[in-house]
N, C-alpha and C positions, 0 to 999 in steps of 0.2 A: 479502608479504601478512601474515605473522605479526608481523613487526616493526611494521607499521602498526597492526594490531589490538591488540597487547599494549602498545605503547609510545607511538607517535605520537598515536593517538587519545586516550589518557589524558592526555598532556601538553598537546596543542594543541586537540583537539576542535573542529576548524573544517571548513569546506566542503572544503578540500583533502584532509584525511585521510579524509573520507567518500567523496569521489570516487575516491581512490586505492584504497580497498578494493574498490569496484565494478570498477575497471579491472583490478586484479590478479585478482579472482575470475572475471570474464568471459574472461580470457585462459587461465587454467589449468584451469577447470572442464571445458570441452569437450575439451581435450587429455587430461585425466585419464580421461574416459569413452571417448574414441576409442581409447585403448590397449586397453581391454577389449572394445570393439566396433568393430574396425577396418573391418568391412564395412558398418557402419551409421554411418559418420562423418558423412555429410551430414545424416542424421536427428538425430544428437546435436547438431550445431551449430544446426540449425533449431529443435529443441525447446528448446535452451538460450536462444536469443533470445526465443522466445515465452514461456517461463517467467519470464524476467527482466522482460519487459513486464508480465506478469500480477502478478508479485511487487511491482512498484513502483506498482501501481494500487490503487484503493479496493476492487476486486473480490476481492482476496486477504485482506481483513480477516477474513471468516468462517473461512477455512482457518487463518489464524494463531491466531485465538481457540481453535479446536478443538484444534489441535496444542499450543498452550501449556497448555491445560487438562489434556490426557490424556498428553502426552509430557514435554517440558520447555519452559520459557518461551523464546520468541524474540521479537525486535523488528525492525521495519523502519520507515523513514521514507518517507512518500509524497512524492516529489519528482520531477516530470517531467524536470527537468534531468539526473537520473541516467541517463536513457536515452542520453545521449551516449556512455556507456561501451560501447555496442553496437559501436562502431568497432573494439573489440578482437577481435571475432570473425573478421574477415578476416585480421588479423595472426596470430591463433592458427592459423587454417587454413593460412596461408602457412608458419608455423614447422614444421608437420608435414611439409610438402613439402621442406623444406631439410635436407640432411644436416648433422647437428650432432655435437659432440663426445660420445662415449659414455664414461661413467664406470663403473667397476667397482664399483657399489653394489648392495646387496641390494634388489630391487624391493619386498619386503614392507615394509622400513623406509620407503621413499618413499611407498607406499600409505597407511601409518598416518599419516605426517607430513602428507600432503595432506588426508586425511580429517579429521584434527584441525584443520587450518587452516580448512577449510570450516565445521566446526561452531563453531569459536571465533569466526568472523566474524559468526555469527548469534546467539551466546549473549548472555544478559542482561549488563548492565554493572554499574555501581556501585549499591549499596544506600544511598540517602540516607534516614537516619532523622532524626526531629525530637525533640530533647530536651524542648522546651516544646510544649504542646498546639497542634495546627495544624488549623484547620477551614476548609472552603470551602463557600460557599452558592451553589447553582445552582437553576434552575427545573425542576420535574418534578412531574407529577400522580401518578406511579406510582413504586413502590419497585423499583429495578433488581434483576435476578437476582444473588444473592450469589455465584454461580459466576464472575461476571465480575471480582470484586475480591478474593475469598478473605479472608485475614486482614490485608491491607495497609490496608484501610479499615474504618471503622465508619460505618454509614449510618443517619440518622434522618430520618423523613418528617414534614413539617408541611404538610398540605393541598397547596398548589401549590409548596412549597419542599422542597428536599433539602439537609440538612446532612451533609457528609462529613468525618469526622475522619480525617486522613491520618496514618497511623502510620509508613509508610515508602514510598519510591518506588524502583523499579528504573529507572535511567537510563543511557544511553550516555555522558552527560556526566560523565566522571571528573574528580575534583578535582585541581588541581595541588598544593594543600595542603588537608588535611581541616580546614577552618575554617568559621566562620559566613558568611564572604563567599560561599563556594560555595553554602551553604545558601540565602542570600538570592537568588542567581540562580535556583535551583530554585523558590523561592516566587514570584518574579515571573512564572513560567510555570505556576503551580499551577492556576489556574482552567481554563485550556485543557487541561492534562494530565488533570485529574480529569474534565472533561467527556468527553474521549476515552475514558477508562477506564469511565465509567458509560454503558452502552448504553441508549438510549431516553430520555435526558434532552432537555428542550426547548430550553434555551439558557442563556446567562449572565445574571446580574443586571445591572440598569441601573447604570452607573457613578454613584457618589455617593449612591445610595439607602441610607438608614440602616435597619437591621433589628435588633431586639432579640429574642433567643431564649434559652431555657434548656434544657440537655440533662441529663436525669436518667438515671443508671445505678445498679445495685445498690451501687456503691462510692463514687460521688461525684456532685456536681451542678455543672455549669459554667454560668456566666452569660456570654453572648456578645453582642458588639456588632459588627455587620458594616457596612462601607461598601462598597456594591457586593457583590462575592462574597468579599472578603477580610476578615479580622478587623481592626478598627480601633477603638481605645478601650480601656476598662478590661476586664480579664479576671479572673474570680474562680472558683476551684474550691473547693468546700466539701464537707465530710463531716460531716453533722449541723450543729452550731454551730461546728465548727472550720474555719478557713480554711486549706486546704492550699497553694494557690498564689494569688498576687496579683501582677498586673503590667499593663503597657500595651502594646498593639499599635499600630503605625502602618503602614498599607498592607500588612498581613500579616506584618510583621517586628517583633521585640521592640524596646522602647525603654524608657529610664529604668531604674529599679531594680525588680527582680523579687524576691519573697520566697517561699521554699519552707519548709514545716514538715513534720516527720514526724508520724506518727499521734498521738503523745503531746505534740506541740508542744515537746519538750525541745530538739531541735536545729533551729536556724534557719539556712538558707542564703540569702544574698543575692547576686544576680548583677546587675552593671551592664552595660547594653547601650547602644551608640551606633549608631543606624541598623541594628539587627539583629545587630551584632557584639559579642560578649562582650569587655569590657575589664577586668573584675575579678570575682573570686569570693571571697566572705567567708563564714565559718562561725562561728556563735555558739552557745554552750552555756551555759544559765542566765544569759543576758544578757552573757556575756563572750566577746570575740573570741578564737577558738582557731586560726583559719587565715585567711590572706589571700594571694591569688595574682593578680598582674596578668597579663592575657592580651594577647598581641600581635594587633592587627588586621591585615588584609591590607596596609594602608598601612605599618604598623610593620614587617611582614615585608619589604616591598620596600626600605624605608630600611636595615634591617639587612643586606639582601643587598648593597646598594651598599657598605656599610662592609666586608663580607667580601671583596668583589671588590678593593677598594683594598688590604686587607691581603695578599691573595694576590698582587697585582701587585707590591707592595713586596718580598715574599719571592722572587718570580721575579727581580727586579732584583738582590737580594742574592746569589742563586745564580750569576747571570751574572757579578757582580763577583768572587766568590770563584774562579770558573773562570778568568777573565781574569787575575786576580792571580797565580794559580799558574802560568799560562802564561808570563807576563812574567818571573817570578822565576827560572824554570828554563830558559828558552829559551837555547840550542837543544837542551838535553838532553831526552830522552824517556824514558818508563818502559819498560824492556825487557820485552816480553811475546811469547811464541811465537805464531806465526800461528794454530795450532790452538786456543789458549786465547782468542785474540781472537774467533774465530768462536763458541766456546762462550759467551763473554760476550754477544755480539750476540743470541744466541737465548735466554739465560737471564735477562739483566737486565730485559727487559720485565716479567717476573713480579715482580721487585723494585719496578719502577715502579708496577705495579698494586697491590701491597701497600701501597706508600707512599701511593697515592691513597686507599685504604680508610682508612688511618690518619689522613690529613688530613681526610677527610670526617667522622670522628668528632667533630671540633671545630667543625663547621659546622652551625648550626641550620637546620632546614627543608631538609635535604638529602634528595632523593628517592633511595632506595637499595633498591628492591624486589629480590627474587631474580633476576628476569629482567634487570633493569637492571644488576645486578652482573656477570652473565654477559656481557651486551653490552659493558659497559665493559672487561672483560678482553680480549675479541677486538679492540675498537677500540684499546685501548692497545698490545696486542701488534703489531697491523698497522701502527700509526702510528709507534711508537718503535723498532721493529727497524731500519728503514732509517736513522733518525736516529743510532742507536748505531753503525751501520756507518760513517757519516760521521765521528762523533766518535772512533772507535777507529782507523780506517785512514787518515783524511785529516787531521783536526785533531791527533790523537795526544795521549794522556794524558801529563801531566807528573808527577803525584803520585798515590799510591794513593787519597788522599781524594777525588780527582776522580770516582771511581766513585760515591761517595755524592752528590756535588753534582749530577752529571748525572741520577741517578735522581730526586732531589728536584726538580730543575728540570723534567723532563718530567712528573712527577706533579703539580706545582703548575700547570703550563700546562694540562694536561688538566682538572684540577679547576676552573681558572678558566673554561675553555670550557663545562664542564658547568653551572657556576653562572650563567654568562651566559645559557645556554638556559633555565635555571630562572627567571631574572629576566624574560626576555622572556615566558615563559608566564604568570608572575604578573601582569605589567603589561598583558598583552593583554586581560585580562578586567576591568581597573579602568576 
């Protein structure tokens, strides 16, 4: 359950990971409370099922809004198909009836771990911020209660229209890579998301309807052009007679060249966008270019990932060639090593493989290596390479001392190759 919530949802974010969280939760939740209330087991299971049905319905919206406002933010998706997870309740009931293996673990640790897993499954996800101004236009005759949106939105009311400046969104859709491509996906869903956040609004704007509006604040004035509910056309932000930001939107995402000026107009930044993705950033001072940086788009990242995989595969082949070469040169001689040291190597060399994997990852761009992923990789490498090292040491048998290095690098390269393949699939699945 924790592996799914902290890793799989972030990498894949699809229907399978969402359903997996429900299946795991409905299995362990009633078991958890049945341990504390053994005489009320039937009540625990019955109430768990009822609460899950309530949680997945529209009727729980008021409760979620109240809890998010006064406790901590939580989110859920209304999806009737999630109710299929209720089949886990009979399995959980049956598991309590079956004698299982008892481990000598401190129950306090298990309680804390389980409670953390339950809370983490309902905790808010990724904070999507918007570097360029982002507005949404929706229909509404009244100004919504500010308690519903706090500081994430700035709301401006124009008769029957509501202009919402979106500063950031909390979403369960975690990015595979923090780039503009992920931001564009959020923008495509922005109208519906904002409408759901703004309680009491009437509906969305008619597609294709052009609306011109001006937003004035104590710090700036924005000239906006909407097509439907999203920004489309020229955008200008001014402070007095000075133009601070000037650019073009197409269907809510940035396009062409955007110009940014500081308050004194001394430093000018230009960003080039192609379909909402930044391709270049340039900075000018007194009319002179002082900085230029090309930015990889999602398509560029995928192409680069293919190149990295080819290089990794070539290095894997090189390691195999070196090992086979040493085997043939020294056959039938073997490297004399005591049995006790062989077992020591089998249990310690996986750590060297993991360290080698970390070292290789430093040279790979767009490599996902959060703290939890590093820990998961350690256990995965240890579990997978230990039996392989047993085979290499006791069955294939080493021929030279340098083979220790070649085997560690081989396993590290293979594991890195698999990890980068998973990364490539995740990047490509959203394109």
